[in-house]
C-alpha positions as CSV (number, residue, x, y, z in Angstrom):
1,M,-7.2,7.5,33.6
2,T,-4.2,6.0,32.1
3,S,-1.0,6.1,34.8
4,M,0.2,9.3,35.0
5,S,2.1,12.0,37.0
6,R,1.3,15.5,36.7
7,T,3.6,17.2,38.1
8,G,6.8,18.9,35.9
9,K,8.1,17.3,32.5
10,P,9.6,14.2,33.8
11,E,12.7,13.0,33.7
12,W,12.4,10.2,30.8
13,L,11.2,12.8,28.6
14,K,14.7,14.3,28.2
15,M,15.7,14.1,24.5
16,R,19.7,14.4,22.7
17,P,20.2,17.2,20.8
18,P,20.8,17.6,16.7
19,S,24.3,17.1,16.3
20,G,26.8,15.2,14.1
21,E,27.9,15.8,10.1
22,R,24.8,13.8,9.1
23,F,22.5,15.7,10.7
24,T,25.0,19.3,9.1
25,D,24.6,17.7,5.5
26,I,21.0,16.3,5.4
27,K,20.2,20.1,7.1
28,E,22.1,21.8,4.0
29,T,20.5,20.1,1.4
30,L,16.5,20.7,2.4
31,R,18.0,24.2,2.5
32,E,19.1,24.0,-0.4
33,R,16.4,22.7,-2.8
34,D,14.0,24.9,-0.1
35,L,11.9,22.3,1.2
36,N,10.4,21.7,4.5
37,T,10.3,19.1,7.0
38,V,8.2,17.9,9.9
39,C,11.1,17.0,11.6
40,E,11.4,21.4,11.8
41,E,7.8,22.6,11.6
42,A,6.5,20.7,14.4
43,N,9.5,20.8,16.3
44,C,9.6,16.8,16.1
45,P,12.1,15.7,19.7
46,N,13.6,13.2,18.1
47,L,15.2,15.4,15.2
48,G,18.4,14.5,16.6
49,D,18.1,10.3,16.3
50,C,16.6,10.4,13.3
51,W,18.5,12.7,11.2
52,S,21.7,11.8,12.4
53,G,21.0,8.6,12.2
54,R,23.2,6.1,14.7
55,N,23.9,2.7,12.5
56,G,22.0,4.5,9.2
57,P,21.8,6.9,6.6
58,G,19.3,8.6,9.0
59,T,16.0,9.3,8.1
60,A,13.7,12.6,7.3
61,T,9.9,13.7,6.7
62,F,9.5,15.8,3.9
63,M,6.2,17.8,4.1
64,L,5.1,19.0,0.6
65,M,2.6,21.5,-0.4
66,G,4.5,24.5,2.0
67,E,5.0,25.1,5.6
68,R,1.4,27.1,6.5
69,C,-2.3,24.4,7.1
70,S,-5.8,25.4,5.9
71,R,-6.6,23.3,9.6
72,G,-6.0,24.6,13.3
73,C,-5.5,21.3,15.3
74,N,-5.1,22.8,18.7
75,F,-1.9,20.5,19.0
76,C,-0.2,21.1,16.4
77,D,2.5,23.5,15.9
78,V,2.3,24.1,12.0
79,E,1.1,27.7,11.6
80,T,-2.1,28.2,10.0
81,G,-3.7,30.1,6.8
82,G,-2.5,32.4,4.8
83,M,-1.9,29.7,1.7
84,E,0.1,29.8,-0.9
85,P,0.5,28.2,-4.7
86,L,2.1,24.3,-4.6
87,D,5.7,24.7,-6.0
88,L,4.8,22.7,-9.0
89,K,8.9,21.8,-8.6
90,E,8.6,20.2,-5.4
91,P,8.3,16.2,-6.3
92,Q,11.0,16.6,-8.6
93,Q,13.0,18.5,-5.7
94,V,11.8,15.8,-2.9
95,A,13.2,13.0,-5.4
96,E,16.6,14.8,-6.4
97,A,17.0,15.3,-2.0
98,V,16.3,11.6,-1.4
99,A,18.9,11.0,-4.1
100,D,21.4,13.5,-2.7
101,I,21.3,12.3,1.0
102,G,21.0,8.8,0.4
103,L,17.9,7.8,1.9
104,D,16.4,4.4,1.2
105,Y,13.0,5.0,3.4
106,V,11.5,8.2,2.7
107,V,8.9,9.4,5.0
108,L,6.2,12.0,2.7
109,T,3.8,14.0,4.9
110,S,2.2,17.3,4.3
111,V,0.0,19.9,5.2
112,D,-3.7,20.2,5.0
113,R,-4.7,21.9,1.8
114,D,-8.5,22.3,2.0
115,D,-8.0,25.3,-0.3
116,L,-7.2,23.4,-3.3
117,P,-9.4,21.8,-5.9
118,D,-8.2,18.0,-5.0
119,Q,-7.0,19.2,-1.6
120,G,-3.7,18.3,-2.7
121,A,-3.8,14.8,-3.3
122,G,-2.4,14.7,-6.9
123,H,0.8,16.9,-5.6
124,F,1.1,14.2,-3.5
125,A,0.9,11.4,-5.4
126,E,3.3,12.5,-8.4
127,T,6.1,13.1,-5.7
128,I,5.6,9.5,-4.9
129,R,6.0,8.6,-8.3
130,E,8.9,11.0,-8.9
131,I,10.8,8.8,-6.2
132,K,9.4,5.5,-7.3
133,D,11.0,6.3,-10.9
134,R,14.2,7.6,-9.5
135,D,14.5,4.5,-7.6
136,P,12.0,1.6,-7.5
137,G,14.1,0.8,-4.2
138,I,13.7,3.1,-2.4
139,L,10.3,2.1,0.6
140,V,8.1,5.5,0.7
141,E,5.6,5.7,3.9
142,V,3.0,8.9,3.4
143,L,1.3,10.2,6.2
144,I,-1.5,11.6,4.9
145,P,-4.5,14.1,5.1
146,D,-8.3,12.7,5.5
147,F,-9.3,15.1,1.7
148,Q,-12.6,14.9,3.9
149,G,-13.3,11.6,3.4
150,E,-13.3,12.0,-0.7
151,E,-12.7,8.5,-1.9
152,R,-11.1,9.7,-5.2
153,L,-8.8,11.8,-3.7
154,V,-7.5,8.5,-1.1
155,R,-7.2,6.9,-4.7
156,K,-5.0,9.0,-6.1
157,I,-2.7,7.7,-3.4
158,I,-3.5,4.5,-3.5
159,D,-3.3,4.5,-7.3
160,A,0.8,5.6,-6.7
161,D,1.5,3.0,-4.8
162,P,3.6,4.1,-1.6
163,D,4.6,1.0,0.5
164,V,3.0,2.3,3.7
165,I,-0.3,4.6,3.7
166,A,-0.8,6.3,7.1
167,H,-3.3,8.2,8.7
168,N,-3.9,9.7,12.2
169,V,-6.4,9.8,14.4
170,E,-4.8,11.7,16.8
171,T,-6.6,10.7,20.0
172,V,-9.8,8.6,21.5
173,Q,-13.5,9.8,19.8
174,R,-14.6,11.8,22.6
175,L,-11.5,14.2,22.5
176,Q,-11.3,14.5,18.8
177,R,-13.3,18.4,18.8
178,P,-10.8,20.5,21.0
179,V,-7.6,18.1,20.0
180,R,-8.1,18.4,16.5
181,D,-9.9,21.2,13.6
182,R,-13.4,20.7,13.0
183,R,-12.9,19.6,10.1
184,A,-11.4,16.4,10.8
185,G,-13.2,13.5,12.7
186,Y,-13.1,10.3,14.0
187,E,-15.4,8.2,11.6
188,Q,-13.4,10.6,9.2
189,S,-10.2,9.3,10.1
190,L,-11.4,5.3,10.2
191,S,-13.2,5.6,6.4
192,V,-10.0,6.5,4.9
193,L,-7.6,3.9,6.5
194,R,-10.9,1.3,5.6
195,Q,-10.9,2.4,2.0
196,V,-6.9,1.7,2.1
197,H,-7.0,-1.6,3.3
198,R,-9.9,-2.4,1.0
199,E,-8.7,-1.4,-1.6
200,S,-5.4,-2.7,-1.7
201,D,-2.2,-4.3,-0.2
202,I,-0.2,-1.4,0.7
203,Y,0.4,-1.5,4.8
204,T,-1.4,0.9,7.0
205,K,-0.3,2.9,10.1
206,S,-2.3,5.1,12.6
207,S,-1.0,6.7,15.5
208,L,-2.5,8.1,19.1
209,M,-1.1,11.1,21.4
210,L,-1.3,10.2,25.1
211,G,-1.4,12.7,28.0
212,V,-4.4,15.0,26.5
213,G,-6.9,13.5,29.1
214,E,-7.7,10.3,27.8
215,Y,-9.5,7.2,29.9
216,T,-7.9,3.9,29.7
217,H,-10.8,2.2,28.1
218,E,-10.9,4.9,25.5
219,V,-7.1,4.2,24.4
220,Y,-8.2,0.1,24.3
221,Q,-11.5,1.2,21.9
222,T,-9.6,3.5,19.9
223,L,-6.8,0.5,19.1
224,A,-9.9,-1.7,18.8
225,D,-11.1,0.3,15.9
226,L,-8.0,1.0,14.1
227,R,-7.3,-3.2,14.2
228,A,-10.9,-3.4,13.0
229,A,-10.5,-0.7,10.4
230,G,-7.5,-2.9,8.7
231,V,-4.5,-0.7,10.1
232,D,-1.4,-3.1,10.5
233,V,1.3,-0.7,12.3
234,V,0.4,1.7,15.2
235,T,2.4,4.5,17.0
236,L,1.4,5.5,20.8
237,G,3.3,8.5,21.8
238,Q,3.1,11.4,25.0
239,Y,1.7,15.1,24.1
240,L,3.8,17.5,24.1
241,R,2.5,21.0,24.1
242,P,4.5,23.3,21.6
243,S,3.6,26.6,23.0
244,L,1.4,28.2,25.7
245,S,-1.5,29.0,22.7
246,H,-1.5,25.4,22.5
247,L,-3.6,22.5,23.9
248,E,-2.4,21.9,27.6
249,V,-0.8,18.4,28.7
250,D,-3.0,16.7,30.9
251,E,-0.7,14.0,32.2
252,Y,2.4,12.7,31.6
253,V,2.5,9.0,30.6
254,H,4.6,6.6,32.6
255,P,6.7,4.4,30.4
256,D,5.6,1.4,32.0
257,A,2.3,2.4,30.8
258,F,3.3,3.0,27.0
259,D,5.0,-0.7,27.3
260,T,1.5,-2.1,28.1
261,W,0.2,-0.2,25.3
262,Q,2.6,-1.7,23.1
263,R,2.0,-5.6,24.3
264,V,-2.2,-5.3,24.2
265,A,-1.8,-3.6,21.0
266,E,0.3,-6.5,19.7
267,E,-0.2,-9.7,21.7
268,E,-4.1,-8.8,22.4
269,L,-5.5,-7.2,19.2
270,G,-3.1,-8.6,16.9
271,F,-1.2,-5.1,15.2
272,L,1.4,-6.6,13.5
273,Y,3.6,-4.3,15.2
274,C,3.4,-1.0,17.6
275,A,6.3,1.6,18.1
276,S,4.7,3.1,22.3
277,G,6.7,5.4,24.3
278,P,6.8,8.6,25.7
279,M,9.0,10.1,22.8
280,V,7.4,8.4,20.0
281,R,6.1,10.2,16.9
282,S,3.9,8.8,14.3
283,S,6.8,9.2,11.8
284,Y,9.2,7.4,13.6
285,R,12.6,5.3,13.1
286,A,11.3,2.0,15.0
287,G,7.8,2.0,12.8
288,E,10.1,2.4,9.6
289,L,13.0,-0.2,10.7
290,F,9.9,-3.1,10.8
291,V,8.5,-1.9,7.8
292,D,12.2,-1.8,6.3
293,A,12.7,-5.7,7.6
294,L,9.3,-6.9,7.2
295,L,9.5,-5.8,3.1
296,R,12.8,-5.5,2.0
297,D,14.4,-8.1,3.8
298,G,11.7,-10.6,3.6
299,K,12.1,-10.9,7.8
300,S,9.0,-12.8,9.2
301,V,6.5,-10.7,11.6
302,A,8.6,-11.6,14.9
303,Q,12.0,-11.7,13.4
304,A,11.0,-7.8,11.8
305,R,10.1,-6.6,15.7
306,R,12.8,-8.1,17.1
307,E,15.4,-6.7,14.5
308,A,13.6,-3.0,15.1
309,R,13.5,-2.3,18.6
310,A,17.2,-3.7,19.2
311,E,17.8,-1.4,16.6
312,A,15.6,2.1,18.2
313,D,17.1,1.0,21.7
314,Q,20.8,1.4,20.6
């Protein structure tokens, strides 16, 4: 197993509560337009950090296509079932909210919508285009479902031309079944990432949760598989149990182990960037800061890494 503690939640998992004028403004803007964020729906521990924004405009990850997911993963706090029709105004509403808040880097994700003919790929793509049409200078990262591995649906996202396409494998291959819904799968997720790498120059990203019972060699193999699939950026974070009805935490991974995985990912396996730490999540500002420095400012990979880490550590 990776180096961890089995005792109660350790000191390093303390989080800063959300606060500040910036946080309040973003929350009000979202409520006015009846928009959802994964920050709130998934009870993200970094909500206070990202929304409050220490040295920038702050970040919010918009969750498209409703508050309910067609899948029931055992780690996720988003409600399952009772699917509602798509809000056809949502793409425009999101673009307007982005403009009002003043974001220059936007993260979009969604629930799974296996109930829809195109699983929501067209709605996702329309939202990307609405944001880009209003301001081509905004960087758009999307964290997409697997669309059941259907290449034509993944291609809809690619054709909308976001700056980063992320899709999470979530955990190692052996633990996919207890952790994720049965309609998800390790190879299916890798196939999505391979397609994006094969068919575009868009940066790719994926994420792993630690602390669900994985072994060290399995984490290494997963990182190697992601790199072989062409993934550029990877994030690793500690799994935290949302409620007593969710998957139990197997172990709490020490921050030193996360530091080691960062070095392995970047120095040994060749990822452009790895954000790795107990509180890191897949839609996490350190990864965004790296991509921003790389794409907007034209910095080298080494410079972008240094600036992203310095900013995230403040």
